C-alpha positions as CSV (number, residue, x, y, z in Angstrom):
1,M,116.2,109.0,74.0
2,T,118.7,106.1,73.6
3,T,117.7,102.5,73.7
4,P,119.2,100.6,76.6
5,P,121.9,98.1,75.5
6,I,120.0,95.1,76.8
7,L,117.0,95.9,74.6
8,E,119.3,96.3,71.6
9,E,120.7,92.8,72.4
10,V,117.3,91.2,72.8
11,R,116.1,92.7,69.5
12,R,119.3,91.6,67.7
13,V,118.9,88.0,69.0
14,R,115.2,87.9,68.1
15,H,116.0,89.1,64.6
16,E,118.8,86.5,64.3
17,I,116.5,83.7,65.3
18,S,113.8,84.9,62.9
19,A,116.3,85.1,60.1
20,E,117.5,81.5,60.8
21,I,113.8,80.3,60.4
22,G,113.3,82.4,57.3
23,H,111.1,85.0,59.0
24,D,108.1,82.5,58.7
25,P,105.6,83.4,61.5
26,K,104.3,79.8,61.7
27,R,107.7,78.3,62.1
28,L,108.7,81.0,64.5
29,R,105.7,80.2,66.7
30,E,106.6,76.5,66.6
31,Y,110.2,77.3,67.5
32,Y,109.2,79.3,70.6
33,A,106.6,76.7,71.6
34,T,109.3,74.1,71.5
35,I,111.6,76.2,73.6
36,Q,108.8,76.9,76.1
37,N,108.0,73.2,76.4
38,S,111.6,72.4,77.0
39,V,111.8,74.7,80.0
40,R,108.3,74.1,81.4
41,S,109.7,72.3,84.5
42,R,111.7,75.4,85.3
43,T,108.9,78.0,85.0
44,I,106.1,79.1,87.4
45,N,102.5,79.6,86.0
46,L,101.0,82.6,87.8
47,A,97.8,82.5,85.7
48,D,95.9,80.9,88.6
49,Q,97.3,83.2,91.3
50,G,95.0,86.1,90.8
51,P,95.7,89.7,90.0
52,Y,98.6,90.0,92.5
53,G,100.4,86.9,91.5
54,R,101.6,85.1,94.7
55,T,101.1,88.2,96.9
56,K,97.8,87.1,98.3
57,H,99.2,83.8,99.5
58,C,102.2,85.6,101.1
59,I,99.8,88.0,102.9
60,E,97.6,85.1,104.2
61,V,100.7,83.3,105.5
62,A,102.1,86.5,107.1
63,D,98.8,87.3,109.0
64,Q,98.9,84.2,111.2
65,P,98.5,84.1,115.0
66,L,101.7,84.2,117.0
67,P,102.2,81.8,119.9
68,E,102.1,84.6,122.4
69,G,98.9,86.1,121.0
70,G,98.3,88.7,118.5
71,S,99.2,88.3,114.9
72,S,102.0,89.2,112.6
73,A,101.4,92.2,110.4
74,A,100.5,91.5,106.8
75,T,102.9,93.5,104.6
76,R,103.1,94.0,100.9
């Protein structure tokens, strides 16, 4: 079985970053924490969304009464 090219690229870049930091686990964790903090405003935290992420909310919204009666079907 061959490794997909995207995985090879991810592994290559991860190794390159680790090498630049001297393969020090503590410094590597700090590096990734800094990156994570710098993009925090562009990420969504699904930890509080339950086991299905945002699906529950989408189903609740989809299953609302329609103006002419009845309700829309809740889909997954």
